[in-house]
N, C-alpha and C positions, 0 to 999 in steps of 0.2 A: 781470332776467333776461330770456331770449330765450325762446317759445316758440313752436315750430310746428305749426300746426294745419292737418292732412292733411284736404282733405273732397272729398266726390262729393255728389250731391246726394240719396241715399237718406235715409231718416227717421232713421235710425240718426246717421247723420253729423250732421244737425244737431240733432238732441240733443247730442251731444257738444260741439256748439260753445255752445249754450246754457248748458250742464253748464259749460263753463270762459270763458264771461262770466260767471256769476252767482259763480264762485270770486272770492277778496280773494288779490291777488295783492301782493308786494314796490313800493314807489312804484319808478317806474321803469321798468316790465318792459313788453316789445314783443312784440308778435306778430307772425305773418305767414301769411298764410294760402293756404292751398295745393293747388291741384290738378292731376294727373298725367293728361295727356290716353293712355289708356292701350292701346299698340299691340298688345295683344292683342284687343281687340276690334274691329281694324281686321284680324284675318285673320292678319295678322302682316307687313303690307305697312307697311312705311313711305315716304310719298310728299307730295309736296305739292298733291296732289290736293283736289277738293271735301270728299270727306268728312274731309281730316285741318285745311283748314281750317274746315270746319264746327264739327267736336269744339274745337276748339284756343277758337273765338267761345265757345260756348258754356261751357266750364270759365272764360275769362274774365270771360263774364258770372255765371255762379257764385261766383267767388271776388271781385267787386264784392259782389254781395248779401250775402254772407255774412259780408265783412269789416264790415259796417256794422254787425253784431251786436255782434260785439268790439269795435268801436270806441264803441260806444255804452256800455262798461263802463270806459270809460277809460281802456284799455290803448293806447299808441301800434299802429297799425297799418299791414302791407303787405300785398301780394298780392303772387304770384309764379304761372304756367301752366308744364307741365314735359312732356315725351312722353315717353313709355317704361313699364316696367315698374313699377306702383306702389311694391313693394316697395324693390325697387334705389331707387329715383328718389326715393322720401322719403327714404330715408336720404343718398343724395348729397348732396341740396340740403340736409340738417341738418348733413351738413361742411362744405358750401360757406356756408352762412349761419354759422354758430358755431353755432348751437341747443345749451338749457340742455336740454330738452325737449323730446319729439313730442308730440302729443296726437292721438288718431283712434279712431270711433269702433269698438265691436266686430264689427258689421257692416257688410257695403256692399254694392252693384250687385250683387253675385255672389251672394247670397243669404244665406239664416238659418244655414245649419248649421253643425256645428264644423268640420267641415273644410276649408270656404272660408274662416271664422274663419282658420283657422292660415295658411294661403298669404300673407296679409299680415298681420296684425295679429302673430302669431307671428315671422316671418321680421321684421320690423322692430324687436320685442324682441329678438330674437336679436342683430343684425347692426349695430343704432345704435350711434353714436358718444356719448349722451347718454342721459337718464332720458327712459322712456319710458310714460303714461299710456296704461292702454285705457278707454275710458269708455262706462258701459254708462248705460241708461234708468234714470228713478226705482226705488226699491227694489222687492223685490215684496211681494203682501200681507202683513201680518203686520209689517213693518217701519214704522220710525216715518215717518209720510206725510203729517205736520200741514204747516204754512205757514211753520215757522220756516226761517233758511237753515244751521243750525247741522249740523254732521258727524260722523258716529259713524266715528272712523277706528282702524283696525287695524297696529299695527305687528308683525310676523312678524320677529325675529331669529334668528341662531345664532353674533351675537357676530363675525363677521367684520367685516374693514376693511367691507367692502360693506353689510354691515345695521348697523355705524356711520355710515356716510355717510346711510343711511336714515333714521336717527333723526336726525340731524343735519337732514336735509332738512326734516323737520317740525318740529323746533324756530325754525327760521330762518325759516317760514313765516306772516304772520296768517292766523286761524282766526276763520270767526266765530263772533259769541259762542255761548256752552251749547254748542260742538263737544265732544265727549267721547273719549279718547283709549284704547285697549287694547293692552298688548302681550303677545303672546304667544310662547313661542319652544318646539318640539319635539323632545325626545330619542328617537332613531331607534334599535328596538327591538335590544339583541346577540343577532345571531343565531347558529347553530354554524355553521360551515366545514367546508371537507374535512378540511383537519390535524385530529389528534389531539388538539393541544393548545388549538386552539382550540374541541373540541366540551366540556371543561373545564367543571362548574359552575359552578366558582368563579373562572374566568377570566370567563365571561360576566356572574356576578353585579356583578365590579368592572369591568367594562366600563358596564356599566349604569349603575353607580352612579357613572361618570366622565361618562357623557353626561349624568345629570341635572344631574350639579354646575356642569358647561359652560353648562348649558340657562339656570340661575338667574344664573348670572353672566353670560351672555347679558345675560337681563332689568335683572339691576342698571346696568350699563353704560347701556341704553337708558333705563333709571327717571332715571338720573342727568342726562342731555342730555337729555331734555322738561323735566324740575324743574325745573332751570337755567331753561327758558326759561318757566316760570310755568305749563307744564303740568301737571295730576295724574293720569294714566294709572292705571285698573286692571292688573294686569298677572297671567298663570297660567301655568304649564310643564306639559307633557303631554309622555305616553309613546306612541311611533306611529309613523306613516308622514308626514311636515313634509307632501306635498302634500297628502293627504288631510284632516288635522287642520287646518290652514290654512284649508281648502275649509269645513270642516264648521263650525267655531269661527266664519267670518265669517259663517257664515249663522245660527247661532243668534244669534249677538249681533246681527244686522241690521245689520251694517257698512256704510256708503255708499262707505268706500275700503279697501283693502288695501294694504298700502305694505312692498315687500321689496327684500332688495338685489339686484343684477344678477345675484351670484356666491356662494357659497357658501365655508364654511371649509375642505371638501372643494378649494380649488384654483382653477385659473381655467380648466377644461377647460368648452369651448363645452356640450357631450354633459351636463356635471353640471348646469350652468346651467340647461338645456332640461330636467331632470329636476324640476325642482321650481318656478321662478321663471316659466319659459314653459308650464308647467302650469298655475299658477297664473291667471297672465296669460291665459289660453284661456278655462279651467272656470270662473271666479268668477260668481257672483251680479251684483257690484256690480262699479265701476270698480276698477280695477289700475296701482298705479305701480309700475315698477321703475327701481330707483333706481340710477345709475353711480356711481362714485366722484368 
């Protein structure tokens, strides 16, 4: 597995690096620590002058220092520095290097607001050619805060091929002893539309029944995949709005990690991806991995 770790010198980035270093990875996994010299911080001026040189040198020192954290975890580690806009540069480097996953902190130098988070992390989730992990700091108060390295992993599935890939991703990886797994699926509420036939209560009830049945089938498929890997997940189905239901359940269960597919069964439209996977990645209070097939 090839892990691309995008870093800056912010506390959130350092936390993400420590989190990745503490994870258990398949044998033979390799990591590349990448820093992007942000041309936006130079007022859009790209030159070969002292400012660019100084920022590049600082980035090279950063990746060298941060790579030592990863190297101590046993991962084969390399470093890279590139110049450009962070989101597009991270995605482009992931393509060139052939990354299987990109990991980055939930916030960077530009601030802790959700709006600015969306400008980089959300863009990477949206455009990356591979899976993306948005790493957040330790769980909030009330969650499991013991020293055990075990994780609480929540898989949100809709039964699509991308959700199946997410389940297989979980099943294929080693996890710390004592880790717990949970599978959920959300049946969207069938709402009346403009056309008269669609407002018929019998039709709506049948649509809702089909939605619920599909949810259970999605859960059963994921449960089989995880079960064959020796994992024993709990499972539950909901009726409601997928984004809110996933986030609420993750918070109630004190999840350390949410895993979702990059697209749902509605199709490959990136707008529909943004309506669930991207929203979960941006707004969750824990780490999130968006898995691509």
